[in-house]
C-alpha positions in Angstrom: 68.8 -15.9 1.0 66.5 -16.2 3.8 66.6 -12.6 4.5 65.0 -12.1 1.0 62.1 -14.3 2.2 61.3 -12.9 5.2 60.4 -9.7 3.4 57.8 -11.8 1.4 57.2 -14.0 4.3 55.6 -10.6 6.1 54.0 -9.3 3.2 52.4 -13.0 2.7 51.3 -12.7 6.0 49.7 -8.9 6.0 48.0 -9.8 2.7 46.7 -12.9 4.6 45.2 -10.3 7.6 43.8 -8.1 5.1 42.4 -10.5 3.5 40.7 -11.7 6.6 39.4 -8.6 7.7 38.5 -8.2 3.9 36.1 -11.4 4.7 34.9 -10.2 7.1 34.2 -6.7 6.4 32.1 -8.5 2.9 30.0 -11.2 5.3 29.1 -7.8 7.6 28.4 -5.9 4.6 26.2 -9.0 2.9 24.1 -9.1 5.9 23.1 -5.7 6.2 22.5 -6.0 2.4 19.9 -8.9 3.2 18.6 -6.8 6.4 17.9 -3.9 3.9 15.8 -6.2 1.2 13.9 -7.8 4.5 13.5 -5.0 5.6 12.0 -3.6 2.5 9.7 -6.4 1.8 8.0 -5.9 5.0 7.5 -2.5 4.5 6.4 -3.3 0.9 3.8 -5.5 2.3 2.4 -2.7 4.9 2.3 -0.2 1.6 -0.2 -2.9 -0.3 -1.9 -3.2 3.0 -2.6 0.5 3.6 -3.0 1.0 -0.2 -6.3 -1.7 -0.2 -7.6 0.0 3.3 -6.8 3.5 1.3 -9.8 1.8 -1.6 -11.9 0.7 0.7 -12.3 3.6 2.4 -12.5 5.4 -1.5 -15.8 3.0 -2.2 -17.0 4.2 1.3 -16.5 7.9 1.0 -18.4 7.6 -2.5 -21.4 5.4 -1.0 -21.6 7.9 1.6 -21.6 10.7 -0.8 -24.0 9.7 -3.2 -26.8 8.1 -0.3 -28.3 11.5 0.1 -28.8 12.0 -3.5 -30.4 8.5 -3.5 -32.6 9.5 -0.9 -34.1 12.9 -2.4 -34.6 10.6 -5.6 -36.9 8.5 -3.3 -38.3 11.3 -1.9 -39.8 13.1 -5.6 -40.5 9.4 -6.7 -42.6 9.5 -3.6 -43.9 12.8 -4.5 -44.6 12.2 -7.7 -46.1 9.0 -6.9 -48.9 10.5 -4.6 -49.1 14.1 -7.2 -50.1 11.6 -10.0 -52.5 9.4 -8.2 -53.8 13.1 -6.4 -54.6 14.0 -10.1 -56.2 10.3 -11.0 -58.7 10.5 -7.8 -59.6 13.8 -8.6 -60.3 13.4 -12.2 -62.3 10.2 -11.7 -64.0 12.0 -8.1 -65.0 15.2 -10.2 -65.3 14.8 -13.4 -65.8 17.5 -15.8 
């Protein structure tokens, strides 16, 4: 009977060692997974910051594109005002 139990004891020890090894491997695996999750969270935060910065840059570019058009409209408005004032002054100074 003792010899029959020896084989089972050896197998039991091997299974226990394998179990301990598997636990260590699983612990390492889950540790790496948690590390990746933390890195992913940091990457997501940086991505959001980049998107926010990009939105600001787009708004600034849009404003810069509109500035020359606004200045041109302002210059044309001033010229039209002076033209109207000139016509009024001419009509008052030189009546028909």
